[in-house]
N, C-alpha and C positions, 0 to 999 in steps of 0.2 A: 331485570325489572325497570320500567321507566320511572322517572323521578317526578311524576306529576303530583302536585298538591291538589287534593280533591276540593271542589267547590260545589255549592248547591246549584249554581248556574250552569255547571258542566257535567253532563252524565255520559262522558266518553266511554265507549265500550272497550277501548284498548288500553286503559290506564294500568292494567296489570300484565299486559303483554300475553294474554291468554285467549284461547279461541272462544270458550264458553263462559268463563267467569270474569266478572268485572265489578269492582267496588264503586259505589257512589255514596254521596251524602244525600239522604232523603229528608226533605223538610217535612213530609207527611209521616214518615216512619219515625223520625226523631233521632237519627244517628247514622251509622254506616250500614248500608244495605248491600248485601252480597248478591249482585245480579247474576242470574243464569240466562244466558242468551241462546235460545234454541233456534234463532233465526239469523245466523251470521251471514246469510246471503242477502240480508236487507229486504226480505220478501214478506208481505203481509196480505191477508185476504181483504183488509179494509185499507182505505187511504184517508186518514183524518187530516183535515186542513192544518191542524196545529202540530203535526208530527215533527219531531226533531231528528228523525232518521235520514241521513243523507242518501241520495240515489235510491230512494224507496221504489220498490216495484211490486206488482201484484204476484202473489204466489204463496206457497207454503214453505215449511221448513225442509232443509235437505236432510239426508240420513244423519243421525246423531251418533258420534263415537262415544258410547257410554263409559268406556274405560278411560278415555281421555278426560271426560267430564269429571269422573271420580278423582283422577290424579290431580287435576287442576284445583278442585274444591279442597282436597286434602292439603295441597301445597299452600293455597291461599290462607286457609284457616290456621295452619302452622305459622305462617308469616304474620298473620294478625295477632295470634295468641302469644307466640314466643319470640317473634322477630321484631323488627323496627317499624313495621307498617304504620301503626297508630301514631308513633312519635314523629315520623318523618313525612307522612302523607296526609294526615288528618288534622284540621285545626282543633285547638283546645275547645272543649265543650261539646264535641261530637265524637269523642273517642270511645265509642261503644258499638259493638255489633248488635243490631236490632232484628235483622231478619235475613233469610235467604229467599230472594224473590225471583220467581219465574217471570221475566219481563222481556227486555231485550229489544231487538230490531224488527219484531213482527209478532204475530199471534202465537204464543208459546204452545197452545194446545193443538196447533197444526202439525206438530211433530208426531210421527207415528210412535215414537219412543217416549212420549210424554209421561205416561204412567210409570214406566221403568226409570225415567229420570227422577221422578218424585221419590221412588224407592232408593235411588242412589243418594239423594240428599239426606233422606232419613238416616241411612246407614252411616254416612260420613259425620253427621251431627252426633250420633251416638258414640262414634269412635273418638270424637274430640270432647266428649262430656258436655255437649251443648244442647242435647235434646231437652225440650222443655224450657230452655233458657233463650234460645234464638228461634224465633217463629218461622215457619215456612209459609210464604205467601205466593199466591198466583195473581198476577195482574192480567186480566183477560177482557176481550170484547164479548165473550160469551157466545159467539156465533156458532161454535162447534159443540155446544152442550148436548146436542142430540146423539152424539157419538158415544157408544158404550165405553170405549177406551178412555175418552175424556172424563166421563163420569167416574170411572174407576180411579183415575188419578186424583180427581177432586175429592172423592170419598176418602182416599188415603190421606190427603192433606187434612181433612176434617178429623180423622181418627188420631192424627198426630198433633191435634190442638192448633192446627194452622188456620189460615183464613184466605178468603178470596176477595179481591177488589175487582168488581164487575163494572165495566164501562157502560154508562147510560148517559149520553150527551144530548138526547132529544126525546120528544114525546110523540112525534108524528113521522110518517114515512118520508115526507118532504124534508124534515129536519135531519133524519138519519142520512138521507142522500146528500144533503148540502154539507153537513159537518163531517161525516164519516165515510162518505163515498160508498155506501152500501144500500141495498134494496130492503133492508130490514123493516119489518112491520111491527108496530107497537105491541100487538097481541102476541106475536112470536117472541119478542124480547122479554115480555112479562112472563111468558111460560118458561123460557129458559132461565130467567132470573129466579123464579120459584123453584125450579129443579136444582139449581146451584145451591140455593139457601137450604135445601133439604139435605144436601151432602156435606156442607161445611159452612161455618160462620161466614156470612157474605156481606160486605160493604159495597154500596154503590159508589162509584167514583164518577164525578161529573165535572167537566171543564166548561166554564162559562167565560165568554170573551166578547169583545166588541168586534163586529164585522162591518167594514165601511163606516166606522164611527158610531154604529148603532148597537145598543145592548140587545140581548135576546128578546124577540118579540113576545108580548104578553100572551097571545094565544099559544105559542110554542111552549112557553114556560108553564102555563097552566096545564097543557097536555102532558108535560113531563111529570108534574105533580100528580095528575090523575093516574098516570101509569104506576107511580110508586105507592100511592095511598093504600090500595088493597093489599099490598105486600108488606106494609109497615110491621105487622106482628111477627114476621119471620125474618126480617132483615136486621143486621147488626147496626146499621146506620148509613150515613151518607158522608163521603169525603167530597167537599165542595172546594174547587180551586180554580184559579185563573192562570194566565200564562206566566211562567217563570223563566222560560228560555225561548229564544226565537225559533219560530217554525222554519223548517228547511223545505217547505212545499211552496208551490207557485203562488198560493194565496197569502203568503207571509206579509206582504205590504198592506193587506187589507185588514189584518188582525190587530187588536189592541187589548190591553189588560183592563179588567174590570176594577172599579174602585172598591176599597175595603168596606165602605159604608153600604154600597149596593149589595155586596156579597153577604153582609151580615143581615140585611133586610130579607134577602132571599132565604138565608138560613132560618130565620124566624118562621117563614112560611112553611118550611119543611118540618120544623119542630111541631107546628100546629097539626100536622097529620100523623104525629106520633113517632117521629124518627129522631134518633140522636144525630147530631151534625158536627163535623169537624171542618173548620174553615181555614184554608190556606190561600189568602188573596194573591 
């Protein structure tokens, strides 16, 4: 195992020398998040301008070795629970396991084995007496919610008292194209978001940042609020955050972090449409 000390600013996928499993300190989750990377090929169907994945390419997940995933997660949880992982790799104050999160270097639901991978995580958490103590999370762009297999996996997360963090960074087609490199339409995003919320508790996660020195334009921000407002009764809330780590995409020099005060003003606007907000400037 490598001797990397985990930091909020570094979400390295190889800190545990494993193919699928990687621990990080998550400022939004509030402790050690056990990442499940179903895209070790650095392929994603979106290309977000703020993405920290090196050598990002378009595509989906390769075939997943579910047996290897299960061994790695078993080994890591043993290391975290009975070994020296917490004492030697995690700063004081963050030494708690908070979740197992499907995230990684691309869209996790692009894996054909996604639903089976959720079942693997459930089984391993039970074996380590962590079911109900360590939450299962899916961090997704939601673009594949129309697939029955994806819905099956998310429903399984919901039944296990897990939750989904669903990326919504814009409110217009132009905004989705500019920020996420996708042709997503707002009405389609809203429909998929509603579908997700019916299957598992769902938080919207939104990254707000300066581009070329400018904050998000008011018409775009209002369109984003208009997209979320009708869904407020079925959503768990909104995770609002800005840039914590440098982008590894070509747009990186154009991006800047939003000020805490601006983020809180935006959070107040979200609260007025009936949503809980958690802010990570």
